[in-house]
C-alpha positions in Angstrom: -38.4 -55.9 -6.7 -39.6 -57.2 -10.2 -37.6 -55.4 -13.1 -41.1 -53.3 -13.4 -41.0 -51.5 -10.1 -37.0 -51.1 -10.8 -37.3 -49.0 -13.5 -39.9 -47.0 -12.2 -38.1 -45.9 -9.2 -34.9 -45.2 -11.2 -36.6 -43.3 -14.3 -38.9 -41.1 -11.2 -35.2 -40.3 -8.5 -34.1 -39.8 -12.7 -36.7 -37.0 -13.6 -35.9 -35.8 -9.8 -32.8 -35.2 -10.2 -32.6 -33.7 -13.7 -29.8 -36.5 -15.0 -29.0 -37.6 -18.4 -28.9 -41.7 -18.2 -25.8 -41.5 -20.5 -23.2 -39.6 -18.2 -24.9 -40.3 -14.5 -23.1 -43.4 -12.6 -23.8 -42.6 -9.0 -27.3 -42.8 -9.1 -26.7 -46.8 -7.6 -24.6 -47.6 -4.7 -21.2 -49.1 -6.1 -21.8 -51.8 -3.3 -25.7 -51.9 -3.7 -27.1 -56.0 -4.0 -27.8 -56.7 -7.6 -30.4 -58.9 -8.9 -28.9 -61.7 -10.7 -31.9 -62.6 -12.8 -32.7 -58.9 -14.2 -28.8 -57.3 -13.5 -29.8 -54.3 -12.4 -28.9 -52.7 -8.9 -30.9 -52.3 -6.1 -31.2 -48.2 -5.9 -30.0 -46.8 -2.4 -32.7 -44.0 -0.6 -31.3 -41.1 -3.3 -32.8 -37.3 -2.9 -33.3 -37.7 0.8 -31.1 -37.2 3.0 -27.5 -36.7 3.5 -27.6 -40.1 5.6 -28.9 -42.1 2.5 -25.5 -41.0 0.8 -23.2 -42.0 4.0 -22.4 -38.7 4.7 -20.8 -38.8 8.7 -19.9 -36.3 10.6 -17.8 -35.5 13.8 -18.5 -33.0 16.5 -15.1 -30.6 17.1 -15.3 -29.2 20.4 -14.8 -26.0 21.3 -11.8 -24.2 22.1 -8.8 -22.1 21.5 -5.4 -22.6 19.0 -2.7 -20.8 17.5 -3.7 -20.3 14.1 -1.0 -19.8 11.6 2.7 -20.2 11.9 5.8 -17.7 12.4 5.2 -14.5 12.5 1.3 -14.4 11.6 0.6 -16.9 14.3 -2.4 -15.7 16.3 -4.7 -17.0 18.9 -8.1 -18.1 17.9 -11.0 -19.3 20.0 -13.8 -20.6 18.8 -16.8 -20.5 21.1 -19.2 -22.9 19.7 -18.9 -26.4 18.8 -19.3 -27.9 15.1 -19.7 -31.0 12.9 -17.3 -31.8 10.3 -17.3 -34.1 7.6 -15.5 -37.3 8.4 -14.4 -37.3 4.4 -13.9 -35.5 1.9 -17.1 -35.6 -0.2 -16.7 -38.7 -2.8 -17.6 -38.5 -6.3 -20.5 -40.4 -5.6 -22.2 -38.2 -3.5 -21.5 -35.5 -5.3 -23.1 -37.0 -8.4 -26.2 -37.8 -6.7 -26.9 -34.7 -5.3 -25.3 -32.3 -8.4 -26.1 -35.0 -11.2 -22.7 -34.4 -12.6 -19.2 -36.1 -11.8 -16.9 -33.0 -12.9 -13.8 -35.8 -11.4 -10.9 -36.3 -14.5 -10.7 -40.1 -13.1 -13.7 -41.6 -12.3 -14.2 -43.6 -9.2 -17.2 -43.5 -6.8 -15.1 -43.5 -3.4 -12.7 -41.6 -4.6 -13.2 -37.6 -3.2 -14.7 -35.3 -5.7 -11.6 -33.2 -7.5 -12.0 -30.7 -10.1 -14.4 -28.5 -8.1 -14.5 -24.8 -8.1 -15.6 -23.1 -4.5 -19.0 -21.9 -6.4 -19.3 -26.0 -7.1 -18.8 -26.6 -3.8 -21.0 -24.1 -2.3 -23.9 -25.0 -4.9 -23.5 -28.2 -3.5 -24.1 -27.8 -0.1 -27.2 -25.6 -1.4 -28.8 -28.4 -2.6 -28.0 -30.7 0.2 -29.5 -28.4 2.8 -32.4 -28.6 0.4 -32.9 -32.1 0.7 -36.5 -32.8 2.1 -35.5 -34.8 5.0 -32.6 -32.3 5.6 -35.3 -29.4 5.4 -37.7 -30.9 7.9 -34.9 -31.0 10.3 -33.3 -27.5 9.7 -29.9 -28.7 8.6 -28.1 -26.2 6.9 -24.6 -27.9 5.5 -22.1 -24.9 4.3 -17.6 -24.7 3.9 -15.7 -25.2 6.8 -14.6 -21.6 7.9 -10.3 -21.5 7.5 -10.3 -21.1 11.6 -12.6 -23.7 11.5 -10.7 -26.1 9.1 -7.0 -25.7 10.6 -8.7 -26.2 14.2 -10.4 -29.3 12.9 -6.6 -30.6 11.6 -4.7 -29.8 14.1 -6.9 -31.7 16.4 -5.6 -30.4 19.5 -1.6 -30.9 18.3 1.0 -27.4 17.7 3.0 -29.4 15.3 3.3 -28.9 11.7 1.0 -32.0 11.2 -1.7 -33.6 13.3 1.3 -36.5 14.6 4.4 -37.1 15.5 7.5 -37.8 13.5 6.0 -36.6 10.5 8.5 -38.1 8.3 9.2 -41.3 9.0 5.1 -42.1 9.2 3.8 -39.1 6.6 2.8 -41.8 4.5 0.5 -43.4 6.8 -1.8 -40.7 7.2 -1.6 -38.6 3.9 -1.7 -39.2 -0.2 0.7 -37.0 -1.6 3.2 -36.4 -3.9 5.9 -39.7 -3.0 2.9 -42.3 -2.7 -0.2 -41.3 -4.6 0.9 -41.9 -8.3 0.1 -38.8 -8.8 -3.8 -39.5 -8.7 -6.8 -39.2 -5.5 -7.3 -42.4 -3.9 -10.4 -43.2 -1.9 -12.0 -41.4 1.4 -10.6 -42.9 4.3 -8.0 -44.9 2.9 -5.0 -44.1 5.3 -4.8 -43.1 9.6 -7.3 -40.5 10.4 -6.0 -37.5 12.6 -6.6 -37.9 16.4 -10.2 -36.4 16.5 -11.3 -39.1 13.4 -11.0 -36.7 10.5 -9.7 -38.2 7.6 -7.5 -37.5 4.2 -7.2 -33.4 6.3 -3.4 -33.6 5.4 -3.4 -34.6 1.1 -5.5 -36.4 -1.3 -7.3 -33.9 -2.5 -7.5 -29.7 -1.3 -10.5 -28.1 0.2 -12.2 -25.7 0.1 -13.0 -23.2 2.8 -15.8 -20.7 3.2 -13.6 -17.4 3.5 -12.1 -14.7 1.2 -8.1 -14.6 1.1 -5.9 -11.8 2.7 -3.4 -11.5 5.0 -4.2 -12.6 8.5 -5.8 -9.7 10.6 -3.3 -9.0 14.0 -4.0 -10.1 18.0 -6.3 -12.7 19.0 -9.9 -13.6 17.2 -13.2 -15.2 18.6 -15.2 -16.9 15.9 -13.5 -15.5 12.4 -15.1 -15.7 9.2 -12.5 -14.3 7.0 -12.6 -10.5 5.1 -16.4 -9.5 4.1 -14.8 -9.4 0.3 -11.8 -10.4 -2.2 -11.2 -11.9 -4.7 -10.3 -15.6 -3.9 -10.9 -18.2 -1.7 -9.5 -19.9 0.3 -8.4 -23.6 0.5 -6.2 -25.9 2.2 -4.6 -29.3 3.0 -2.5 -30.2 0.0 -3.4 -32.7 -2.3 -2.0 -35.6 -4.6 0.7 -34.2 -6.4 1.9 -31.8 -3.3 4.9 -32.4 -0.9 4.4 -32.9 2.3 5.6 -28.7 3.2 2.4 -27.9 1.1 0.1 -30.6 3.3 1.2 -29.0 7.0 -2.2 -27.6 9.2 -0.8 -24.2 8.0 -0.8 -23.4 4.8 -3.0 -21.6 3.0 -3.8 -21.7 -1.1 -6.4 -19.4 -2.5 -7.8 -19.4 -6.2 -11.1 -17.2 -7.9 -14.3 -18.9 -6.5 -14.7 -19.8 -10.3 -11.0 -21.9 -10.1 -11.3 -25.8 -11.4 -7.7 -27.4 -10.0 -7.0 -29.9 -12.3 -3.5 -30.1 -11.2 -3.4 -31.1 -7.9 -7.0 -31.4 -7.4 -9.8 -29.3 -6.0 -12.5 -30.5 -3.6 -13.9 -30.2 -0.2 -15.5 -31.4 2.8 -19.0 -29.6 4.7 -19.9 -28.7 8.3 -23.5 -29.3 9.4 -25.1 -26.6 10.9 -28.9 -26.1 12.2 -30.7 -23.2 11.0 -29.7 -20.0 12.9 -26.7 -21.3 14.0 
């Protein structure tokens, strides 16, 4: 590809995305080949599909589990399998879709942070509108709180999705004792038994649901309250002690809240139209 073609491609992508040249740093993949003669990175395929952004998903099976702990523990049945993001959404992925990177410490493969629930929802909307995704009927969304905890537990019934937590917690999570008080690249710790990374620690993850006390009794495919003032986020962040990172721990924030103290981020689920 000669210089003129690279410039034309860059301008075309830039025009579609509406990014400012001085602000956007993720239009090119960090591991893209670089032309020695021009020192211009060859662009990845952008604004076409989630696959082009490097997003991966695991099919989570249907099943029943005990959600919550103690007096609020209750059985939940998810009747349909669903696809869950293997990783938290990265800064590069977020910027390629949203044309802005709100994170305080910029690093393309770190999870995006300082993101509100509203921001996360807008990302899902725009991702769903990409040409290839729209043609395939793919819809991206935040996981429900029940889906999130079910995927985090990955068939376990303990506080965390692994045993001997006191000994091995740092093998699975970035948290207050090993993070250096900052986020780290996604997937750099061990995954849970279902192949999902960073479900404990790194950044907190927004869920679909409004926050409220759990209803009593067993539930089937719960989607949370129909209204509320705050939204749920889960999983703990880089500044969280491990007791805030366990599978059942809940936090809440206004839909516009951005956590710049312990990192508010998210991962997405993939559905098809009508599901």
